[in-house]
N, CA, C and O atoms as CSV, one atom per row, in Angstrom:
chain,resi,resn,atom,element,x,y,z
A,1,UNK,N,N,127.964,107.114,154.150
A,1,UNK,CA,C,128.346,107.224,153.205
A,1,UNK,C,C,126.794,107.812,151.960
A,1,UNK,O,O,125.815,107.088,151.776
A,2,UNK,N,N,126.895,108.628,151.572
A,2,UNK,CA,C,125.642,109.180,150.916
A,2,UNK,C,C,125.373,109.418,149.889
A,2,UNK,O,O,125.699,110.570,149.603
A,3,UNK,N,N,124.733,108.694,148.815
A,3,UNK,CA,C,124.386,108.762,147.530
A,3,UNK,C,C,124.305,109.972,146.561
A,3,UNK,O,O,123.898,110.752,147.422
A,4,UNK,N,N,124.366,110.652,145.572
A,4,UNK,CA,C,123.620,111.465,144.861
A,4,UNK,C,C,123.488,111.198,143.850
A,4,UNK,O,O,124.503,110.866,143.238
A,5,UNK,N,N,122.832,111.198,143.492
A,5,UNK,CA,C,122.083,110.499,142.276
A,5,UNK,C,C,120.668,111.055,141.881
A,5,UNK,O,O,119.797,111.710,142.452
A,6,UNK,N,N,120.862,110.422,140.488
A,6,UNK,CA,C,119.125,109.979,140.337
A,6,UNK,C,C,118.218,108.955,140.104
A,6,UNK,O,O,118.364,107.976,139.372
A,7,UNK,N,N,117.447,109.207,140.661
A,7,UNK,CA,C,116.864,107.797,140.596
A,7,UNK,C,C,115.635,107.321,140.055
A,7,UNK,O,O,114.688,107.751,140.714
A,8,UNK,N,N,115.307,106.625,139.144
A,8,UNK,CA,C,114.508,106.904,138.105
A,8,UNK,C,C,113.139,105.133,138.988
A,8,UNK,O,O,113.495,104.201,139.709
A,9,UNK,N,N,112.476,105.286,138.725
A,9,UNK,CA,C,110.820,104.538,138.827
A,9,UNK,C,C,110.262,104.247,137.479
A,9,UNK,O,O,109.742,105.133,136.800
A,10,UNK,N,N,110.355,103.160,137.136
A,10,UNK,CA,C,108.992,102.628,136.559
A,10,UNK,C,C,107.922,102.428,137.209
A,10,UNK,O,O,107.519,101.850,138.219
A,11,UNK,N,N,107.429,103.298,136.041
A,11,UNK,CA,C,105.438,103.466,135.754
A,11,UNK,C,C,105.036,102.824,135.718
A,11,UNK,O,O,105.324,102.298,136.793
A,12,UNK,N,N,103.609,101.426,134.657
A,12,UNK,CA,C,103.383,101.173,134.292
A,12,UNK,C,C,101.845,102.245,133.706
A,12,UNK,O,O,100.724,102.638,134.029
A,13,UNK,N,N,102.640,102.267,132.897
A,13,UNK,CA,C,101.727,103.018,131.797
A,13,UNK,C,C,100.518,102.135,131.469
A,13,UNK,O,O,100.414,100.915,131.340
A,14,UNK,N,N,99.365,103.454,131.346
A,14,UNK,CA,C,97.665,102.856,130.805
A,14,UNK,C,C,97.870,101.788,129.659
A,14,UNK,O,O,98.346,102.119,128.573
A,15,UNK,N,N,97.470,100.424,129.963
A,15,UNK,CA,C,97.058,99.654,128.088
A,15,UNK,C,C,96.369,101.073,127.781
A,15,UNK,O,O,97.148,101.735,127.094
A,16,UNK,N,N,95.527,101.568,127.971
A,16,UNK,CA,C,95.197,102.251,126.962
A,16,UNK,C,C,92.981,102.202,126.610
A,16,UNK,O,O,92.440,101.747,127.617
A,17,UNK,N,N,92.122,102.503,125.682
A,17,UNK,CA,C,91.717,101.803,125.800
A,17,UNK,C,C,91.438,101.136,124.113
A,17,UNK,O,O,91.626,101.855,123.132
A,18,UNK,N,N,90.942,99.589,123.977
A,18,UNK,CA,C,90.521,98.198,123.674
A,18,UNK,C,C,88.878,98.699,122.780
A,18,UNK,O,O,87.789,99.082,123.210
A,19,UNK,N,N,89.472,98.427,121.264
A,19,UNK,CA,C,88.151,98.891,120.128
A,19,UNK,C,C,87.425,97.405,120.480
A,19,UNK,O,O,88.126,96.395,120.544
A,20,UNK,N,N,86.150,97.356,120.676
A,20,UNK,CA,C,85.898,96.103,120.470
A,20,UNK,C,C,84.741,95.536,119.307
A,20,UNK,O,O,83.558,95.857,119.421
A,21,UNK,N,N,85.183,94.733,118.280
A,21,UNK,CA,C,84.019,93.683,117.932
A,21,UNK,C,C,82.974,93.123,117.738
A,21,UNK,O,O,83.088,92.187,116.947
A,22,UNK,N,N,81.860,93.308,118.168
A,22,UNK,CA,C,81.510,92.203,118.305
A,22,UNK,C,C,80.500,91.780,117.314
A,22,UNK,O,O,80.103,92.683,116.577
A,23,UNK,N,N,79.889,90.354,117.096
A,23,UNK,CA,C,79.428,89.959,116.028
A,23,UNK,C,C,78.152,89.629,117.270
A,23,UNK,O,O,77.957,89.176,118.398
A,24,UNK,N,N,77.211,90.529,115.522
A,24,UNK,CA,C,75.624,90.618,116.259
A,24,UNK,C,C,74.652,90.013,115.669
A,24,UNK,O,O,73.465,90.063,115.991
A,25,UNK,N,N,75.394,89.097,114.300
A,25,UNK,CA,C,74.274,88.351,113.832
A,25,UNK,C,C,73.700,87.631,114.348
A,25,UNK,O,O,74.177,86.896,115.212
A,26,UNK,N,N,72.180,87.616,113.880
A,26,UNK,CA,C,70.557,86.607,115.014
A,26,UNK,C,C,71.934,85.344,115.397
A,26,UNK,O,O,71.758,85.402,116.614
A,27,UNK,N,N,72.904,84.487,115.275
A,27,UNK,CA,C,72.551,83.083,116.270
A,27,UNK,C,C,73.565,84.363,117.823
A,27,UNK,O,O,72.572,84.453,118.545
A,28,UNK,N,N,74.157,84.816,118.237
A,28,UNK,CA,C,74.131,86.391,119.249
A,28,UNK,C,C,73.654,86.068,120.032
A,28,UNK,O,O,74.172,85.444,120.958
A,29,UNK,N,N,71.994,86.517,119.893
A,29,UNK,CA,C,70.521,86.856,120.582
A,29,UNK,C,C,71.106,86.882,121.892
A,29,UNK,O,O,71.629,87.847,122.450
A,30,UNK,N,N,70.857,84.912,122.612
A,30,UNK,CA,C,71.326,85.715,123.582
A,30,UNK,C,C,72.376,85.856,125.207
A,30,UNK,O,O,72.167,85.776,126.417
A,31,UNK,N,N,73.770,86.153,124.109
A,31,UNK,CA,C,74.665,86.850,124.943
A,31,UNK,C,C,74.319,88.294,124.924
A,31,UNK,O,O,74.672,89.031,125.845
A,32,UNK,N,N,73.782,88.632,124.117
A,32,UNK,CA,C,73.811,90.166,124.015
A,32,UNK,C,C,73.245,90.801,125.237
A,32,UNK,O,O,74.117,91.538,125.699
A,33,UNK,N,N,72.306,90.833,125.867
A,33,UNK,CA,C,72.848,91.281,127.497
A,33,UNK,C,C,73.621,90.563,128.560
A,33,UNK,O,O,73.293,90.840,129.714
A,34,UNK,N,N,74.599,89.680,128.390
A,34,UNK,CA,C,75.285,89.324,128.797
A,34,UNK,C,C,76.480,89.814,128.705
A,34,UNK,O,O,76.962,89.993,129.823
A,35,UNK,N,N,77.461,90.237,127.483
A,35,UNK,CA,C,78.389,90.809,126.862
A,35,UNK,C,C,77.957,92.879,127.140
A,35,UNK,O,O,78.841,93.695,127.400
A,36,UNK,N,N,76.232,93.303,126.965
A,36,UNK,CA,C,76.514,94.678,127.972
A,36,UNK,C,C,76.547,95.267,128.705
A,36,UNK,O,O,76.485,96.476,128.930
A,37,UNK,N,N,76.721,93.897,129.468
A,37,UNK,CA,C,76.978,94.339,130.717
A,37,UNK,C,C,77.977,93.986,131.293
A,37,UNK,O,O,78.147,94.428,132.429
A,38,UNK,N,N,78.879,93.162,130.771
A,38,UNK,CA,C,80.446,93.319,131.159
A,38,UNK,C,C,80.952,94.691,130.018
A,38,UNK,O,O,82.066,95.212,129.971
A,39,UNK,N,N,79.408,95.120,128.947
A,39,UNK,CA,C,81.258,96.271,129.073
A,39,UNK,C,C,80.750,97.423,128.768
A,39,UNK,O,O,81.364,98.326,128.201
A,40,UNK,N,N,79.234,97.466,129.240
A,40,UNK,CA,C,79.401,98.431,130.398
A,40,UNK,C,C,79.832,99.027,131.744
A,40,UNK,O,O,79.441,100.066,132.275
A,41,UNK,N,N,80.974,97.879,132.288
A,41,UNK,CA,C,80.788,97.856,133.484
A,41,UNK,C,C,82.852,98.077,132.979
A,41,UNK,O,O,83.718,98.632,133.655
A,42,UNK,N,N,82.990,97.425,131.663
A,42,UNK,CA,C,84.357,98.226,131.090
A,42,UNK,C,C,84.295,99.425,130.549
A,42,UNK,O,O,85.009,99.898,129.665
A,43,UNK,N,N,83.699,99.741,130.930
A,43,UNK,CA,C,84.092,101.470,130.305
A,43,UNK,C,C,84.791,102.439,130.422
A,43,UNK,O,O,84.506,103.457,129.791
A,44,UNK,N,N,85.908,102.394,131.268
A,44,UNK,CA,C,86.690,102.968,130.643
A,44,UNK,C,C,88.401,102.205,129.909
A,44,UNK,O,O,89.509,102.650,129.608
A,45,UNK,N,N,87.688,100.825,129.900
A,45,UNK,CA,C,88.444,100.450,128.688
A,45,UNK,C,C,88.178,100.572,126.974
A,45,UNK,O,O,88.946,100.596,126.012
A,46,UNK,N,N,86.484,100.644,127.139
A,46,UNK,CA,C,85.641,100.502,126.129
A,46,UNK,C,C,85.370,101.379,125.755
A,46,UNK,O,O,84.652,101.805,126.659
A,47,UNK,N,N,85.383,102.405,124.704
A,47,UNK,CA,C,85.528,103.385,124.221
A,47,UNK,C,C,83.699,102.564,123.243
A,47,UNK,O,O,83.569,101.549,122.559
A,48,UNK,N,N,82.874,103.422,123.591
A,48,UNK,CA,C,81.181,103.646,122.982
A,48,UNK,C,C,81.465,104.392,121.571
A,48,UNK,O,O,82.464,105.057,121.300
A,49,UNK,N,N,80.289,104.111,120.690
A,49,UNK,CA,C,80.477,103.734,119.508
A,49,UNK,C,C,81.158,102.096,120.196
A,49,UNK,O,O,82.343,102.214,120.506
A,50,UNK,N,N,80.671,100.918,120.408
A,50,UNK,CA,C,82.133,99.739,120.099
A,50,UNK,C,C,81.870,99.480,118.185
A,50,UNK,O,O,81.112,100.331,117.717
A,51,UNK,N,N,82.154,98.934,117.639
A,51,UNK,CA,C,81.701,98.265,116.412
A,51,UNK,C,C,80.693,96.509,116.167
A,51,UNK,O,O,81.228,95.400,116.144
A,52,UNK,N,N,80.049,96.633,116.103
A,52,UNK,CA,C,78.420,95.552,115.529
A,52,UNK,C,C,79.347,95.373,113.840
A,52,UNK,O,O,79.798,96.291,113.154
A,53,UNK,N,N,79.405,93.426,113.477
A,53,UNK,CA,C,79.634,92.620,112.673
A,53,UNK,C,C,79.182,91.275,112.478
A,53,UNK,O,O,79.059,90.304,113.224
A,54,UNK,N,N,78.932,91.532,111.047
A,54,UNK,CA,C,77.927,90.299,110.691
A,54,UNK,C,C,78.310,90.271,109.714
A,54,UNK,O,O,79.384,89.675,109.807
A,55,UNK,N,N,78.006,90.763,107.913
A,55,UNK,CA,C,79.152,91.279,106.809
A,55,UNK,C,C,79.703,91.749,106.466
A,55,UNK,O,O,80.326,91.537,105.426
A,56,UNK,N,N,79.782,92.983,107.442
A,56,UNK,CA,C,79.577,95.004,107.455
A,56,UNK,C,C,79.711,94.965,108.857
A,56,UNK,O,O,79.165,94.390,109.799
A,57,UNK,N,N,80.999,96.103,108.601
A,57,UNK,CA,C,81.048,96.661,110.999
A,57,UNK,C,C,80.722,98.268,110.521
A,57,UNK,O,O,81.199,99.118,109.770
A,58,UNK,N,N,79.837,98.140,111.259
A,58,UNK,CA,C,78.759,99.069,111.631
A,58,UNK,C,C,79.073,100.013,113.005
A,58,UNK,O,O,79.580,99.480,113.992
A,59,UNK,N,N,78.817,101.102,112.998
A,59,UNK,CA,C,79.093,101.087,114.603
A,59,UNK,C,C,77.940,101.100,115.647
A,59,UNK,O,O,77.102,101.958,115.368
A,60,UNK,N,N,77.691,100.460,116.660
A,60,UNK,CA,C,77.012,100.627,117.736
A,60,UNK,C,C,76.478,101.193,119.463
A,60,UNK,O,O,76.881,100.790,120.554
A,61,UNK,N,N,75.565,102.128,119.174
A,61,UNK,CA,C,76.084,102.485,120.783
A,61,UNK,C,C,75.447,101.861,121.587
A,61,UNK,O,O,74.704,100.935,121.263
A,62,UNK,N,N,75.673,102.364,123.102
A,62,UNK,CA,C,74.785,101.377,124.410
A,62,UNK,C,C,74.016,100.858,124.272
A,62,UNK,O,O,73.902,99.636,124.358
A,63,UNK,N,N,73.038,101.848,123.942
A,63,UNK,CA,C,71.733,102.217,123.616
A,63,UNK,C,C,71.070,101.458,122.558
A,63,UNK,O,O,69.978,100.924,122.755
A,64,UNK,N,N,71.542,101.407,121.707
A,64,UNK,CA,C,70.852,100.468,120.526
A,64,UNK,C,C,71.923,98.953,120.871
A,64,UNK,O,O,72.321,98.377,119.858
A,65,UNK,N,N,72.182,98.595,121.691
A,65,UNK,CA,C,72.667,97.256,122.067
A,65,UNK,C,C,72.042,96.628,123.265
A,65,UNK,O,O,72.056,95.457,123.643
A,66,UNK,N,N,71.504,97.670,123.757
A,66,UNK,CA,C,70.549,96.528,124.783
A,66,UNK,C,C,68.879,96.919,124.863
A,66,UNK,O,O,68.118,96.857,125.829
A,67,UNK,N,N,68.563,97.448,123.116
A,67,UNK,CA,C,67.532,97.636,123.142
A,67,UNK,C,C,67.623,96.879,121.981
A,67,UNK,O,O,66.536,97.118,121.456
A,68,UNK,N,N,68.476,95.785,120.913
A,68,UNK,CA,C,69.011,95.156,119.719
A,68,UNK,C,C,68.483,95.700,118.617
A,68,UNK,O,O,68.307,94.897,117.701
A,69,UNK,N,N,68.089,97.120,118.357
A,69,UNK,CA,C,68.559,97.488,117.654
A,69,UNK,C,C,69.124,98.617,117.293
A,69,UNK,O,O,69.086,99.801,117.629
A,70,UNK,N,N,70.252,97.210,115.668
A,70,UNK,CA,C,71.196,97.472,115.356
A,70,UNK,C,C,71.509,96.622,113.257
A,70,UNK,O,O,71.003,95.798,112.495
A,71,UNK,N,N,72.564,97.529,113.317
A,71,UNK,CA,C,72.614,95.863,111.981
A,71,UNK,C,C,72.743,95.371,111.980
A,71,UNK,O,O,73.567,95.138,112.864
A,72,UNK,N,N,72.308,94.012,111.063
A,72,UNK,CA,C,72.570,92.958,110.969
A,72,UNK,C,C,72.757,92.645,109.566
A,72,UNK,O,O,72.029,93.254,108.782
A,73,UNK,N,N,73.599,91.806,109.092
A,73,UNK,CA,C,72.975,92.248,107.132
A,73,UNK,C,C,73.517,89.936,107.374
A,73,UNK,O,O,74.075,89.296,106.482
A,74,UNK,N,N,73.163,89.441,108.527
A,74,UNK,CA,C,73.412,87.838,108.950
A,74,UNK,C,C,74.819,88.130,108.322
A,74,UNK,O,O,75.540,88.980,107.800
A,75,UNK,N,N,74.707,86.850,108.733
A,75,UNK,CA,C,76.249,86.073,108.301
A,75,UNK,C,C,77.043,86.207,109.026
A,75,UNK,O,O,76.571,87.041,109.798
A,76,UNK,N,N,78.603,85.804,109.572
A,76,UNK,CA,C,79.551,86.390,110.311
A,76,UNK,C,C,80.398,85.903,109.031
A,76,UNK,O,O,80.493,84.788,108.517
A,77,UNK,N,N,81.115,87.429,108.627
A,77,UNK,CA,C,82.745,87.071,107.369
A,77,UNK,C,C,83.792,88.139,108.377
A,77,UNK,O,O,83.644,89.350,108.542
A,78,UNK,N,N,84.756,87.337,108.902
A,78,UNK,CA,C,85.647,88.147,109.766
A,78,UNK,C,C,86.203,89.427,108.785
A,78,UNK,O,O,86.471,90.559,109.185
A,79,UNK,N,N,86.285,88.993,107.579
A,79,UNK,CA,C,86.992,89.996,107.013
A,79,UNK,C,C,86.692,91.199,107.035
A,79,UNK,O,O,87.429,92.150,106.773
A,80,UNK,N,N,85.393,91.212,107.406
A,80,UNK,CA,C,84.812,92.761,107.179
A,80,UNK,C,C,85.657,93.080,108.521
A,80,UNK,O,O,86.466,93.899,108.086
A,81,UNK,N,N,85.875,92.958,109.550
A,81,UNK,CA,C,86.195,92.739,110.691
A,81,UNK,C,C,87.692,93.414,110.642
A,81,UNK,O,O,88.162,94.329,111.318
A,82,UNK,N,N,88.442,92.380,109.273
A,82,UNK,CA,C,90.169,92.225,108.999
A,82,UNK,C,C,90.422,94.273,108.445
A,82,UNK,O,O,91.157,95.177,108.843
A,83,UNK,N,N,89.572,94.178,107.610
A,83,UNK,CA,C,89.219,94.781,107.367
A,83,UNK,C,C,89.427,96.672,107.392
A,83,UNK,O,O,90.209,97.537,106.998
A,84,UNK,N,N,87.540,96.449,108.486
A,84,UNK,CA,C,87.829,98.084,109.307
A,84,UNK,C,C,89.518,97.668,110.363
A,84,UNK,O,O,89.925,98.737,110.817
A,85,UNK,N,N,90.383,96.575,110.753
A,85,UNK,CA,C,91.238,97.228,111.684
A,85,UNK,C,C,92.339,97.743,110.735
A,85,UNK,O,O,92.507,98.957,110.850
A,86,UNK,N,N,93.088,97.176,109.879
A,86,UNK,CA,C,93.714,97.509,108.623
A,86,UNK,C,C,93.114,98.234,108.711
A,86,UNK,O,O,93.198,98.473,109.915
A,87,UNK,N,N,91.899,99.450,107.995
A,87,UNK,CA,C,91.760,101.006,107.214
A,87,UNK,C,C,91.564,101.901,108.066
A,87,UNK,O,O,91.651,103.027,107.577
A,88,UNK,N,N,91.195,101.856,109.790
A,88,UNK,CA,C,91.051,102.859,110.924
A,88,UNK,C,C,92.333,102.646,111.897
A,88,UNK,O,O,92.542,103.228,112.962
A,89,UNK,N,N,93.108,101.699,111.286
A,89,UNK,CA,C,94.889,101.683,112.126
A,89,UNK,C,C,94.613,101.239,112.969
A,89,UNK,O,O,95.697,100.874,113.425
A,90,UNK,N,N,93.573,100.812,113.917
A,90,UNK,CA,C,93.590,100.024,115.465
A,90,UNK,C,C,94.105,99.333,115.762
A,90,UNK,O,O,94.247,98.173,115.373
A,91,UNK,N,N,94.777,100.243,117.029
A,91,UNK,CA,C,95.316,99.222,117.578
A,91,UNK,C,C,95.857,97.999,119.011
A,91,UNK,O,O,96.886,97.345,119.177
A,92,UNK,N,N,94.624,98.141,119.796
A,92,UNK,CA,C,94.302,97.310,119.814
A,92,UNK,C,C,92.949,96.694,119.957
A,92,UNK,O,O,92.041,97.459,120.283
A,93,UNK,N,N,92.690,95.530,119.780
A,93,UNK,CA,C,91.522,95.482,119.534
A,93,UNK,C,C,90.844,93.959,120.349
A,93,UNK,O,O,91.649,93.438,121.121
A,94,UNK,N,N,89.653,93.341,120.242
A,94,UNK,CA,C,89.090,92.193,121.170
A,94,UNK,C,C,87.498,91.971,120.316
A,94,UNK,O,O,86.505,92.681,120.480
A,95,UNK,N,N,87.585,91.117,119.653
A,95,UNK,CA,C,86.594,90.442,119.232
A,95,UNK,C,C,86.051,89.819,119.818
A,95,UNK,O,O,86.544,89.157,120.732
A,96,UNK,N,N,85.242,89.814,119.603
A,96,UNK,CA,C,83.011,88.468,120.094
A,96,UNK,C,C,82.751,88.290,118.896
A,96,UNK,O,O,82.418,89.065,118.000
A,97,UNK,N,N,83.060,86.357,118.969
A,97,UNK,CA,C,82.036,86.254,117.663
A,97,UNK,C,C,81.189,84.632,118.538
A,97,UNK,O,O,81.842,84.081,119.425
A,98,UNK,N,N,80.289,84.265,118.293
A,98,UNK,CA,C,80.350,82.142,118.067
A,98,UNK,C,C,80.406,82.258,117.123
A,98,UNK,O,O,80.601,81.046,117.208
A,99,UNK,N,N,80.497,82.763,114.944
A,99,UNK,CA,C,80.928,81.544,114.188
A,99,UNK,C,C,82.259,81.386,113.949
A,99,UNK,O,O,83.319,81.906,114.297
A,100,UNK,N,N,81.772,80.267,113.056
A,100,UNK,CA,C,83.030,79.748,112.272
A,100,UNK,C,C,82.532,80.500,111.299
A,100,UNK,O,O,81.407,80.381,110.813
A,101,UNK,N,N,83.691,81.596,110.881
A,101,UNK,CA,C,83.938,82.913,110.106
A,101,UNK,C,C,85.041,81.407,108.602
A,101,UNK,O,O,85.752,80.405,108.674
A,102,UNK,N,N,84.382,82.371,107.461
A,102,UNK,CA,C,86.280,81.788,106.278
A,102,UNK,C,C,86.689,82.480,107.114
A,102,UNK,O,O,86.262,83.243,107.980
A,103,UNK,N,N,88.297,81.829,106.454
A,103,UNK,CA,C,89.646,82.890,106.371
A,103,UNK,C,C,89.801,84.036,106.475
A,103,UNK,O,O,88.732,84.400,106.964
A,104,UNK,N,N,90.816,85.475,106.272
A,104,UNK,CA,C,90.771,86.099,105.254
A,104,UNK,C,C,91.342,85.712,104.586
A,104,UNK,O,O,92.048,84.712,104.719
A,105,UNK,N,N,91.171,86.628,103.309
A,105,UNK,CA,C,91.770,86.576,102.144
A,105,UNK,C,C,92.955,86.696,102.544
A,105,UNK,O,O,92.978,87.308,103.612
A,106,UNK,N,N,94.729,86.165,101.911
A,106,UNK,CA,C,95.990,85.949,102.144
A,106,UNK,C,C,96.305,87.580,102.026
A,106,UNK,O,O,96.720,88.000,103.107
A,107,UNK,N,N,96.218,88.617,100.996
A,107,UNK,CA,C,95.764,89.383,100.694
A,107,UNK,C,C,95.875,90.931,101.198
A,107,UNK,O,O,96.585,91.898,100.924
A,108,UNK,N,N,94.308,90.516,102.475
A,108,UNK,CA,C,94.351,91.331,103.279
A,108,UNK,C,C,95.335,91.258,104.466
A,108,UNK,O,O,96.007,92.116,105.038
A,109,UNK,N,N,95.204,90.129,104.607
A,109,UNK,CA,C,95.618,89.645,106.245
A,109,UNK,C,C,97.296,89.689,106.254
A,109,UNK,O,O,97.896,89.663,107.329
A,110,UNK,N,N,97.821,89.740,105.309
A,110,UNK,CA,C,99.043,90.706,104.735
A,110,UNK,C,C,99.820,92.236,105.117
A,110,UNK,O,O,100.923,92.629,105.495
A,111,UNK,N,N,98.108,92.954,104.650
A,111,UNK,CA,C,98.443,94.110,104.835
A,111,UNK,C,C,97.629,94.250,106.816
A,111,UNK,O,O,97.343,95.323,107.347
A,112,UNK,N,N,97.484,93.094,107.361
A,112,UNK,CA,C,97.262,93.223,108.741
A,112,UNK,C,C,98.220,93.108,109.399
A,112,UNK,O,O,98.464,93.710,110.445
A,113,UNK,N,N,98.887,92.300,108.845
A,113,UNK,CA,C,100.447,91.267,109.671
A,113,UNK,C,C,101.605,93.351,109.184
A,113,UNK,O,O,102.434,93.798,109.977
A,114,UNK,N,N,101.436,93.694,108.549
A,114,UNK,CA,C,102.257,94.810,108.621
A,114,UNK,C,C,101.537,96.102,109.122
A,114,UNK,O,O,101.780,97.260,108.781
A,115,UNK,N,N,101.010,95.850,109.620
A,115,UNK,CA,C,99.622,97.340,110.800
A,115,UNK,C,C,100.116,96.783,112.150
A,115,UNK,O,O,100.275,97.533,113.113
A,116,UNK,N,N,100.458,94.916,112.233
A,116,UNK,CA,C,100.118,94.619,113.249
A,116,UNK,C,C,99.363,94.735,114.881
A,116,UNK,O,O,99.830,94.113,115.835
A,117,UNK,N,N,97.886,95.818,115.019
A,117,UNK,CA,C,97.356,95.854,115.576
A,117,UNK,C,C,97.329,94.378,116.586
A,117,UNK,O,O,97.134,93.221,116.216
A,118,UNK,N,N,97.564,94.831,117.781
A,118,UNK,CA,C,97.055,93.603,119.183
A,118,UNK,C,C,95.637,93.221,118.956
A,118,UNK,O,O,94.804,94.105,118.758
A,119,UNK,N,N,95.398,92.316,118.968
A,119,UNK,CA,C,93.993,91.122,118.578
A,119,UNK,C,C,93.761,89.898,119.780
A,119,UNK,O,O,94.441,88.958,120.192
A,120,UNK,N,N,92.597,90.385,120.053
A,120,UNK,CA,C,92.111,89.049,121.042
A,120,UNK,C,C,91.048,88.408,120.995
A,120,UNK,O,O,90.232,89.302,120.766
A,121,UNK,N,N,90.692,87.810,121.033
A,121,UNK,CA,C,89.233,87.653,120.355
A,121,UNK,C,C,88.944,86.118,121.406
A,121,UNK,O,O,89.649,85.147,121.678
A,122,UNK,N,N,87.822,86.455,121.700
A,122,UNK,CA,C,86.202,85.420,122.085
A,122,UNK,C,C,85.874,84.987,121.954
A,122,UNK,O,O,84.737,85.460,121.955
A,123,UNK,N,N,85.806,83.738,121.658
A,123,UNK,CA,C,85.465,82.931,120.464
A,123,UNK,C,C,84.509,82.114,121.527
A,123,UNK,O,O,85.113,81.449,122.368
A,124,UNK,N,N,82.496,82.102,121.578
A,124,UNK,CA,C,82.201,81.086,122.396
A,124,UNK,C,C,80.995,80.521,121.871
A,124,UNK,O,O,80.477,81.129,120.935
A,125,UNK,N,N,80.385,79.361,122.336
A,125,UNK,CA,C,80.097,78.034,121.662
A,125,UNK,C,C,80.609,77.524,120.523
A,125,UNK,O,O,80.240,77.639,119.354
A,126,UNK,N,N,82.084,76.572,121.339
A,126,UNK,CA,C,82.951,76.468,121.380
A,126,UNK,C,C,83.117,76.410,119.189
A,126,UNK,O,O,83.116,75.495,118.366
A,127,UNK,N,N,83.226,77.869,119.113
A,127,UNK,CA,C,83.599,78.322,117.852
A,127,UNK,C,C,84.626,77.705,117.429
A,127,UNK,O,O,85.452,77.452,118.306
A,128,UNK,N,N,84.943,77.269,116.079
A,128,UNK,CA,C,86.423,76.681,115.944
A,128,UNK,C,C,87.415,77.499,115.427
A,128,UNK,O,O,88.519,76.964,115.319
A,129,UNK,N,N,87.308,78.717,115.061
A,129,UNK,CA,C,87.940,79.832,115.388
A,129,UNK,C,C,89.947,79.687,114.454
A,129,UNK,O,O,91.037,80.072,114.876
A,130,UNK,N,N,89.657,79.156,113.483
A,130,UNK,CA,C,91.048,78.982,112.307
A,130,UNK,C,C,90.982,80.034,111.867
A,130,UNK,O,O,91.967,80.315,111.185
A,131,UNK,N,N,89.753,81.301,111.987
A,131,UNK,CA,C,91.355,81.953,111.408
A,131,UNK,C,C,92.173,82.802,112.684
A,131,UNK,O,O,93.344,83.167,112.575
A,132,UNK,N,N,91.445,83.007,113.730
A,132,UNK,CA,C,92.743,82.737,115.219
A,132,UNK,C,C,94.089,82.052,114.706
A,132,UNK,O,O,95.086,82.639,115.128
A,133,UNK,N,N,94.246,81.404,114.230
A,133,UNK,CA,C,95.996,80.458,114.128
A,133,UNK,C,C,96.076,81.565,113.197
A,133,UNK,O,O,96.447,82.662,113.616
A,134,UNK,N,N,95.484,81.242,110.857
A,134,UNK,CA,C,96.171,82.128,110.469
A,134,UNK,C,C,97.210,83.576,111.097
A,134,UNK,O,O,98.398,83.696,110.800
A,135,UNK,N,N,96.553,84.426,111.868
A,135,UNK,CA,C,96.750,85.867,111.951
A,135,UNK,C,C,97.744,85.471,113.099
A,135,UNK,O,O,98.797,86.107,113.154
A,136,UNK,N,N,97.399,84.003,114.467
A,136,UNK,CA,C,98.221,84.498,115.906
A,136,UNK,C,C,97.355,85.259,116.181
A,136,UNK,O,O,97.947,86.258,116.591
A,137,UNK,N,N,96.576,85.389,116.211
A,137,UNK,CA,C,95.535,85.553,117.832
A,137,UNK,C,C,95.383,84.998,119.208
A,137,UNK,O,O,94.931,83.857,119.113
A,138,UNK,N,N,95.502,85.210,119.964
A,138,UNK,CA,C,95.226,84.685,121.375
A,138,UNK,C,C,93.975,84.512,121.606
A,138,UNK,O,O,93.458,85.622,121.731
A,139,UNK,N,N,92.593,82.987,121.827
A,139,UNK,CA,C,92.248,83.414,121.940
A,139,UNK,C,C,90.844,82.872,123.481
A,139,UNK,O,O,90.024,81.989,123.231
A,140,UNK,N,N,90.854,83.343,124.419
A,140,UNK,CA,C,89.307,82.307,124.942
A,140,UNK,C,C,88.541,82.776,124.751
A,140,UNK,O,O,87.975,83.781,124.319
A,141,UNK,N,N,88.502,80.812,125.618
A,141,UNK,CA,C,86.744,80.148,124.831
A,141,UNK,C,C,85.872,80.344,125.551
A,141,UNK,O,O,86.309,80.504,126.690
A,142,UNK,N,N,84.912,80.414,125.500
A,142,UNK,CA,C,84.368,80.020,126.879
A,142,UNK,C,C,82.889,79.552,125.730
A,142,UNK,O,O,82.549,79.686,124.555
A,143,UNK,N,N,82.082,78.578,127.817
A,143,UNK,CA,C,81.004,78.107,126.955
A,143,UNK,C,C,79.912,77.975,126.656
A,143,UNK,O,O,79.379,78.786,127.413
A,144,UNK,N,N,78.908,77.413,125.926
A,144,UNK,CA,C,77.599,78.272,125.917
A,144,UNK,C,C,77.166,78.564,127.560
A,144,UNK,O,O,77.656,78.432,128.682
A,145,UNK,N,N,75.917,79.048,126.914
A,145,UNK,CA,C,75.171,80.195,128.187
A,145,UNK,C,C,74.731,78.863,129.113
A,145,UNK,O,O,75.192,78.567,130.215
A,146,UNK,N,N,73.983,78.341,128.555
A,146,UNK,CA,C,73.365,77.155,129.010
A,146,UNK,C,C,73.847,75.445,129.079
A,146,UNK,O,O,73.244,74.386,128.905
A,147,UNK,N,N,75.695,75.934,129.536
A,147,UNK,CA,C,75.616,74.557,129.414
A,147,UNK,C,C,75.915,74.904,132.325
A,147,UNK,O,O,75.715,75.778,133.168
A,148,UNK,N,N,76.543,73.167,132.227
A,148,UNK,CA,C,75.982,73.378,133.803
A,148,UNK,C,C,77.458,73.848,134.351
A,148,UNK,O,O,78.549,73.422,133.972
A,149,UNK,N,N,77.170,74.905,135.412
A,149,UNK,CA,C,77.977,74.951,136.292
A,149,UNK,C,C,78.385,76.577,136.202
A,149,UNK,O,O,79.088,77.330,136.876
A,150,UNK,N,N,77.335,76.736,134.673
A,150,UNK,CA,C,77.378,79.024,134.296
A,150,UNK,C,C,75.869,79.139,134.245
A,150,UNK,O,O,75.339,80.233,134.053
């Protein structure tokens, strides 16, 4: 017996592009060449310019990152990233930092929770990342570049 009907195939939808927020404070300089290579290899998923942050968020092009010519105000304030995420209505983001940053102010954290961006965080060199717990953002930890086995 033959069945006549419509067959539906579940297809995977492309995940889409991811907005990258990269800590560009002075302590990140050893990491920047490694990260530039990884981000360049992921060009199909990472729209350029990406966003560099220290105490402010600014666009960073591939050539600016490669030549270390980008704006950095010193320090690392995750609140600047949180504000940018909320104001820009970013849907998916990756935050990469090596700094222990302050907590996100509660009003801003509430605003960001309502916006519901999907955020993943790469913590470098043993950063505590307490701000990740505050926002319930998943974390990937990466050891220092000079550790054995790297």
